[in-house]
C-alpha positions in Angstrom: 0.0 0.0 0.0 1.2 3.5 -0.8 2.3 5.7 2.1 -0.3 8.2 1.2 -3.1 5.6 1.7 -2.2 4.7 5.2 -4.2 5.7 8.2 -2.6 7.6 11.0 -2.8 4.6 13.3 -1.1 2.3 10.6 1.6 4.9 9.8 2.4 5.4 13.5 2.8 1.6 13.9 4.9 1.4 10.7 7.2 4.2 11.9 7.8 2.4 15.2 8.5 -0.9 13.4 11.0 1.0 11.1 9.1 -0.2 8.0 9.7 3.3 6.5 11.1 6.6 7.8 9.3 9.8 8.8 11.2 11.5 6.0 9.8 9.0 3.5 6.3 9.4 4.8 6.4 13.2 4.7 8.1 13.3 1.3 5.4 11.1 -0.1 2.8 13.7 1.0 4.8 16.8 -0.1 5.3 15.2 -3.5 1.6 14.6 -3.7 0.9 18.2 -2.8 3.3 19.3 -5.5 1.5 17.2 -8.1 -2.1 17.8 -7.1 -2.4 21.1 -5.3 -2.2 23.2 -8.5 -5.5 21.7 -9.5 -7.3 21.1 -6.1 -6.0 24.3 -4.5 -6.4 22.6 -1.1 -3.5 24.5 0.4 -2.9 28.2 0.5 0.6 27.9 1.9 2.8 24.8 1.8 5.7 24.3 4.2 7.4 21.3 2.5 11.0 22.2 3.5 10.1 22.8 7.1 8.1 19.6 7.1 11.0 17.5 5.9 13.3 19.0 8.5 10.7 18.2 11.2 10.4 14.7 9.8 14.2 14.2 10.1 13.9 15.2 13.8 11.1 12.8 14.2 13.3 10.0 12.8 16.0 10.9 15.4 13.4 10.7 18.1 12.1 7.3 16.8 15.6 5.9 16.7 16.2 6.9 20.3 12.8 5.3 21.4 11.5 8.8 22.3 8.6 8.9 19.8 5.5 10.8 20.8 1.9 9.9 19.7 2.1 11.8 16.4 5.8 11.7 15.7 6.4 12.0 11.9 2.6 12.2 11.0 2.0 14.8 8.2 -1.0 17.0 8.9 -2.7 19.9 7.1 -3.7 22.9 9.3 -6.7 25.0 8.4 -5.5 28.5 7.6 -7.6 29.8 10.5 -5.1 28.5 13.2 -2.2 30.9 14.0 1.1 29.2 13.4 4.2 30.9 14.6 6.1 32.5 11.8 4.0 30.9 9.1 1.5 33.0 7.1 -2.0 32.7 8.5 -4.6 34.4 6.2 -8.1 33.1 7.1 -8.4 33.0 3.2 -8.8 36.8 3.2 -6.9 39.6 1.5 -7.0 41.6 4.7 -4.7 39.1 6.3 -2.8 37.9 3.3 0.6 38.9 4.7 0.0 38.1 8.4 2.6 35.9 10.0 1.6 35.4 13.7 4.4 35.6 16.3 2.7 32.9 18.3 1.1 29.4 18.0 -2.5 28.5 18.6 -3.1 26.2 21.5 -4.5 23.4 19.2 -1.5 23.5 16.8 0.9 23.8 19.8 -0.6 20.6 21.3 -0.2 18.8 17.9 3.4 19.9 17.7 4.0 18.8 21.3 2.9 15.4 20.2 5.3 15.2 17.3 3.0 16.1 14.3 4.6 17.5 11.1 2.7 20.3 9.4 2.9 20.2 5.6 0.9 23.3 5.0 -2.1 25.6 5.7 -5.3 24.5 4.1 -7.7 26.6 2.1 -11.2 27.6 3.5 -14.1 29.9 2.9 -13.0 33.5 3.8 -13.1 33.8 7.6 -14.9 30.4 7.6 -18.0 31.9 6.0 -19.4 29.5 3.5 -20.6 26.0 2.8 -18.8 25.3 -0.5 -15.3 26.7 -0.2 -15.9 29.1 -3.0 -15.5 32.4 -1.1 -11.7 32.2 -0.5 -9.6 35.1 -1.7 -7.1 32.5 -2.8 -9.6 30.8 -5.1 -12.0 27.9 -4.8 -11.1 24.3 -3.7 -12.0 21.5 -6.0 -13.4 18.3 -4.5 -11.2 15.3 -5.5 -14.4 13.2 -6.2 -16.0 13.1 -9.6 -19.6 12.4 -10.6 -19.9 9.3 -12.9 -19.3 10.3 -16.5 -18.9 14.0 -15.6 -15.6 15.9 -15.1 -17.3 19.0 -13.6 -15.4 20.5 -10.7 -17.4 19.8 -7.5 -17.3 21.8 -4.3 -15.6 20.1 -1.3 -18.1 21.7 1.2 -17.1 24.4 3.6 -15.7 26.1 5.3 -13.0 23.4 6.0 -13.1 22.3 2.4 -9.3 22.5 1.9 -8.7 20.2 4.9 -11.3 17.8 3.7 -10.0 17.7 0.1 -6.4 17.3 1.3 -7.2 14.4 3.5 -9.5 12.7 0.9 -6.9 13.0 -1.8 -3.9 11.8 0.3 -2.2 15.3 0.6 -2.3 14.9 4.4 -3.0 12.0 6.8 -5.3 14.2 8.9 -6.1 17.9 9.3 -7.6 20.4 11.6 -10.9 22.0 10.9 -13.2 24.5 12.7 -16.9 24.1 12.9 -19.3 27.1 13.4 -22.4 25.7 11.8 -21.2 22.5 10.2 -17.9 23.5 8.7 -16.2 20.2 9.7 -19.1 17.8 9.2 -20.5 19.0 5.9 -17.1 19.0 4.0 -16.3 15.6 5.6 -19.5 14.2 4.1 -18.9 15.8 0.7 -15.3 14.4 0.6 -15.9 10.9 2.0 -13.9 11.3 5.2 -14.7 11.5 9.0 -15.1 14.9 10.7 -15.7 15.5 14.4 -16.9 18.7 16.0 -16.2 18.3 19.7 -18.4 19.8 22.5 -18.0 23.6 22.6 -15.2 24.2 25.1 -13.5 20.9 24.6 -10.7 22.4 22.4 -9.1 25.8 23.1 -10.0 28.6 20.7 -6.8 30.5 21.6 -5.0 31.5 18.5 -7.9 30.5 16.2 -9.1 33.5 14.1 -12.7 34.2 15.3 -15.8 34.1 13.1 -18.6 33.6 15.7 -17.2 33.2 19.2 -20.1 31.5 20.8 -20.1 28.8 18.1 -16.6 28.3 16.8 -15.0 25.0 17.8 -11.9 23.2 16.5 -11.9 19.5 15.6 -10.2 16.8 13.7 -10.7 15.5 10.1 -9.3 12.2 9.0 -9.9 9.0 6.9 -11.1 6.9 9.8 -12.9 7.2 13.1 -9.8 5.9 15.0 -7.6 8.6 13.4 -10.1 11.3 14.5 -9.9 9.8 18.1 -6.0 10.0 17.9 -6.1 13.6 16.7 -8.7 14.7 19.2 -6.7 13.2 22.0 -3.9 15.7 21.2 -6.1 18.7 20.4 -8.4 18.6 23.4 -7.7 20.0 26.9 -8.2 22.9 29.2 -6.5 26.2 28.4 -6.4 29.2 30.8 -6.0 31.5 27.8 -9.5 30.7 26.6 -12.3 31.7 29.0 -14.7 29.3 27.2 -12.3 26.3 27.6 -13.8 23.8 30.0 -11.6 22.2 32.7 -12.5 18.5 32.5 -10.5 15.4 32.0 -9.7 14.2 28.5 -10.5 10.5 28.3 -8.8 7.9 26.2 -10.7 8.4 22.9 -9.0 5.6 21.0 -10.2 3.1 23.6 -13.8 4.1 22.8 -13.6 3.0 19.2 -14.8 -0.5 18.8 -16.6 -0.4 22.1 -19.9 -2.5 22.3 -23.1 -0.6 21.6 -25.4 -3.1 23.2 -28.2 -1.4 25.2 -27.4 2.1 23.7 -30.5 4.1 22.8 -30.3 6.0 19.5 -32.8 8.8 18.8 -34.2 9.5 15.3 -35.5 13.1 15.2 -38.7 13.4 13.2 -37.9 17.0 12.2 -34.8 16.0 10.2 -37.0 14.4 7.5 -36.9 17.8 5.9 -38.2 19.0 2.5 -35.3 18.8 0.0 -33.8 15.7 1.5 -32.6 13.5 -1.4 -34.1 10.0 -1.6 -30.6 8.4 -1.6 -29.6 10.2 1.6 -32.9 9.1 3.2 -32.1 5.5 2.1 -28.6 5.8 3.6 -30.1 7.1 6.8 -32.5 4.1 7.0 -29.5 1.8 6.3 -27.6 3.5 9.2 -30.6 2.8 11.5 -30.5 -0.9 10.5 -26.7 -1.1 11.1 -27.1 0.4 14.6 -30.0 -2.0 15.4 -27.8 -4.9 14.3 -25.0 -3.6 16.6 -27.4 -3.9 19.6 -28.9 -0.4 19.7 -32.5 0.4 20.5 -34.0 2.9 18.1 -36.3 5.6 19.6 -38.3 8.2 17.8 -37.7 11.7 19.3 -38.7 15.2 18.5 -36.7 18.4 18.3 -39.5 20.8 17.7 -37.4 24.0 17.5 -35.0 22.5 14.9 -37.0 24.3 12.2 -35.8 27.6 13.6 -32.1 26.6 13.8 -31.0 27.9 10.4 -32.8 31.3 10.8 -31.5 31.9 14.3 -28.0 30.8 13.2 -28.0 33.5 10.5 -28.8 36.1 13.1 -26.4 35.0 15.8 -23.4 34.2 13.7 -23.4 37.3 11.5 -23.9 39.5 14.7 -20.8 38.0 16.3 -18.8 38.2 13.0 -19.7 41.9 12.6 -18.2 42.5 16.1 -15.2 40.2 15.7 -14.2 41.5 12.3 -14.5 45.2 13.3 -10.9 44.9 14.5 -9.7 44.7 10.8 -9.7 48.4 10.2 -6.2 49.0 8.7 -5.0 50.7 11.9 -4.5 47.9 14.4 -5.0 44.8 12.1 -5.2 44.1 8.4 -3.6 45.4 5.2 -4.1 49.2 5.1 -5.4 50.9 1.9 -4.6 54.7 2.1 -7.4 57.3 1.9 -7.7 61.1 2.1 -9.5 61.0 5.4 -9.7 58.5 8.3 -13.2 57.4 7.2 -12.0 57.0 3.6 -9.1 54.9 4.7 -11.4 52.6 6.8 -13.8 52.3 3.8 -11.1 51.5 1.3 -9.3 49.1 3.6 -12.4 47.1 4.4 -13.7 47.2 0.8 -10.4 45.9 -0.6 -9.8 43.5 2.3 -13.2 41.6 2.6 -14.9 39.6 -0.1 -18.6 39.8 -1.0 -19.8 37.0 1.4 -17.9 38.5 4.4 -19.3 42.0 3.6 -22.8 40.5 3.3 -22.6 38.8 6.8 -21.0 41.9 8.4 -23.9 44.0 7.1 -26.5 41.4 8.3 -24.9 41.3 11.7 -24.6 45.1 12.0 -28.3 45.4 11.1 -29.5 42.9 13.7 -27.3 44.5 16.4 -28.4 48.1 15.5 -30.5 50.3 17.9 -34.1 49.4 17.6 -33.5 45.9 16.1 -31.4 44.3 18.8 -34.4 43.1 20.8 -36.4 42.2 17.7 -33.7 40.0 16.2 -30.6 39.2 18.2 -32.2 38.9 21.6 -35.1 36.9 20.2 -32.6 34.6 18.4 -30.8 34.0 21.6 -34.1 33.0 23.3 -34.9 30.6 20.5 -31.3 29.2 20.8 -32.1 28.3 24.4 -35.2 26.4 23.2 -33.1 24.5 20.6 -30.6 23.5 23.3 -33.5 22.5 25.6 -34.8 20.2 22.9 -31.5 18.4 22.8 -31.2 18.2 26.6 -34.7 16.7 26.9 -34.0 14.2 24.1 -30.8 13.1 25.8 -32.9 12.1 28.8 -34.4 9.4 26.6 -31.5 8.5 24.3 -27.7 8.3 24.3 -27.2 9.8 20.9 -29.0 11.0 17.7 -28.6 9.8 14.2 -29.4 12.1 11.2 -28.1 12.8 7.7 -25.1 15.3 7.6 -26.2 17.2 4.5 -29.4 17.2 2.4 -27.6 16.3 -0.9 -24.2 15.0 -2.1 -21.6 17.5 -3.3 -22.7 19.8 -6.1 -20.7 21.5 -8.9 -19.0 24.8 -8.5 -21.4 27.5 -9.6 -24.6 25.4 -9.3 -25.9 27.3 -6.3 -23.6 30.3 -6.0 -26.2 32.8 -7.3 -28.6 31.9 -4.5 -27.2 32.6 -1.0 -30.3 31.2 0.7 -30.0 27.9 -1.1 -26.3 27.8 -0.2 -27.2 28.4 3.5 -29.6 25.4 3.4 -26.6 23.1 3.0 -26.1 23.5 6.7 -29.7 22.7 7.7 -28.8 19.4 9.5 -25.6 20.6 11.1 -26.5 24.0 12.5 -28.8 22.8 15.4 -26.1 20.8 17.1 -23.8 23.9 16.8 -26.4 26.2 18.2 -26.8 23.8 21.2 -23.0 23.3 21.7 -23.3 19.5 21.3 -20.6 17.2 19.9 -21.3 15.7 16.5 -19.5 13.7 13.9 -20.0 12.8 10.2 -19.1 9.3 9.0 -19.0 8.2 5.3 -21.4 5.3 4.8 -21.7 4.8 1.0 -21.9 6.2 -2.5 -24.9 7.7 -4.1 -26.2 7.0 -7.6 -23.8 9.5 -9.1 -20.8 7.9 -7.4 -20.4 10.6 -4.7 -20.0 9.9 -0.9 -22.9 10.2 1.5 -22.4 10.9 5.2 -24.4 10.3 8.3 -24.3 12.5 11.4 -24.1 11.3 15.0 -24.9 13.9 17.8 -24.0 13.2 21.4 -24.4 14.6 24.9 -22.0 17.4 25.9 -18.4 16.0 26.5 -19.5 12.5 25.6 -17.3 12.2 22.5 -16.5 8.7 23.5 -20.0 7.4 22.7 -19.9 9.2 19.3 -16.6 7.5 18.5 -18.0 4.1 19.5 -21.1 4.5 17.4 -19.1 6.0 14.6 -16.7 3.1 14.5 -19.7 0.7 14.4 -21.2 2.6 11.4 -17.7 2.7 9.8 -17.3 -1.1 10.2 -20.8 -1.9 8.9 -20.5 0.4 5.9 -17.0 -0.8 4.9 -16.4 2.5 3.1 -13.1 2.0 1.3 -13.9 4.1 -1.8 -11.3 6.7 -2.8 -11.7 9.8 -5.0 -10.8 10.0 -8.7 -8.1 12.7 -8.0 -5.7 11.3 -5.4 -2.0 11.0 -4.6 -1.6 7.4 -5.8 -3.2 8.2 -9.2 -1.1 11.4 -9.7 2.2 9.5 -9.7 
């Protein structure tokens, strides 16, 4: 098997058995990036030379028997995480030359455990998007192809670069951030596993903010076990993040493969929404049958306020983004564009620095926070958000986790929905409610649709019970036997 096809778990075992070196492993991935990134555009910045140096250090540690959990494992880092001395753009022109002097906590944890970063992955600008088409550095192409059709498909968003890189073998795993589904939806579109941990499980220090009460870092990889390995490193309390929760980090890898007998799985009636494709509904039913066969009891539940999830999300998230992005004014942060007056400089800087989708969300957020509208929109949305969370809390008194589709359709082609922002926002309809409630959730690939594209199912768990998610996810993974790979991948590019 090619080095770019290995899972993280298998690669770590192979490195310790000296079947190959870390330099060989990392070079296989940097060569794949050189061959495929000009087409996929999964990376904004590549760090191949630094990665090979780090791999050489990993080999020295392995030779001394001092290997750490991720020694020599090549990872892609979403370009929303600050990395010391390495350009961090948030896929925006306003940060195109920003090289942070510090490391985010999540990436520092991964480096502590020996990971090797091969580059910074592309995303929707400031993580605002569901298709990875709003990046100032160009769209990302999904490495999958529809049968008999060479159209460029979207990889999902906002962590589309991370998802495409992992699916195509340009990284063994990657970091993502999830505000309304930005890990789970691209994972489903690209046929990989994506896990959004409970809000507060991973530190947000050094992660460029979009919507602070929703943003959460998480792992993306080609197997449930690999996600468990990455989350083990990423998670933990951080005094520099006031929303970080001080609770123990369990052994996530031990949870994969755990028996599901006696587990109660809820099926929310409200997720049978209009627009759900028949093949995804069929995949959902198949997932129910697999969990039954694994010993789970299936329970019908109701989340009555789910129907308000998307509407309230598009009040809360833009409101927070309008506040967070106010700092990019050309004075303290961001690339400055000169103007004759202070106001003219502000206007020119922000017009040149932000793309259309970011400007749209800033305007929406500024409107709902403005005098006279705060109570009517923002305050009411926060009250509805409390009801959405209460729905989940009450459901988890009956069941241990929920099973739903991840996205209403498989991946679509670039340009198919770009002229209709409302239709684009509907891609997040199944992922947003768990984000609004702060619950952990994971997407697992379970099969291919009629057009040959991957379909994902979503598992939603109780707060800080990522172990049950991983256990159920590994059961779905084993039952589905998903070994399909995309048309554009490292092994084919050789």
